[in-house]
Steps between C-alpha positions, in 0.01 A plus 500: 500500500624845415389828652431794271389855547426802275871584490590154387225499231651822370844353513370216283350745247825701502729199449399132527863400548559735797173382648585128464849547646366691803204274576634156410878544542505771769731712281374858530574812302740743666320718754404835354508820702161583647452851645390516863272806471215322318501223757483754787218685332317179440517424871370847584201460262411174674525661839247768396265236361530293820300766683200416284545121490179292510282817545532738206723642225754787525378835371717490188348162409156659514622794301539272200165340551614176666246332726507220753741435785865400548536136607784323680496144370775241536527335168633144494735377224288280276566224244380587151290223351646280230854624578785439737500865597411675823391864479595753763463887534445780742303799352557844647130539567180300465170675442176321565233666287130536573430159342757323729743462207878549560698751293878519512666837533865593476707812582765637264729803513660654193653822368213527254169330416524217249289531187352159569534245776836313458471132409670374814244687714217352296638154575515584872129581507408193291706278732340639816148448361583143410627444851180644646306255289712202601442600864127476447408867475278665242700730270412810302611546143734796576799606709640843592834669524571829668801682353655777717719756331675759730534873429630795692249759601677842507210665680490244779874437498438127518482183287149408384356214300310475182286186503353306212290186505533236234236231441600174347257238356605165651626257230509153648498341158834654412642418840392131481660476156837609650446263796444197274815590298696533828372163624607337170856626495556418869402138426774480242879461553587706203602862568283736289644746246555850630286792387661718235487803723646347819805710596602243760519214252680721242760590765566133580532425124753780450704375791504151361601631156800701632671195655696718739377329820 
């Protein structure tokens, strides 16, 4: 049995070889630098939301027309039917709407608003919704992402935030397609071909070609 998450599904989509080596051979890509500020802000957003947990929604949620209440639900890792895969995930927030359906919500910070929701974020929301379903909950057909973009207010002499809400239509069909492909390659002993755009695999290839090691 292999455990997968949204990040591992995206790793598979990015490069099947890198995914296979990490999950089946425990050979991971070099660790990339991850800035600490987004993590700290993410924690603060969750602390603000905690004041409303199980009762209501924060004011900026309501500003964008969201309804329901924030839930605190412990999701169990679950086996995906017809596969040797176990799905796991921890959403930033879980909204229970007026029809008792669960909606995943994630927080993101950026220097500017994206034109459309990035593909890895879409996969996150899809994965959380599937995990809700596997845990026996009713799910909605959408997920949300709050993007926070900072700016400096000269009048107030302080940093403020522009906030934009993105709605994503949950696509379980696409996710399940990736999951079945993942299950298939993990059952094989053959290492998959790398994706053409994988900079990690290109780097290893160049090193092997130089013969200076």
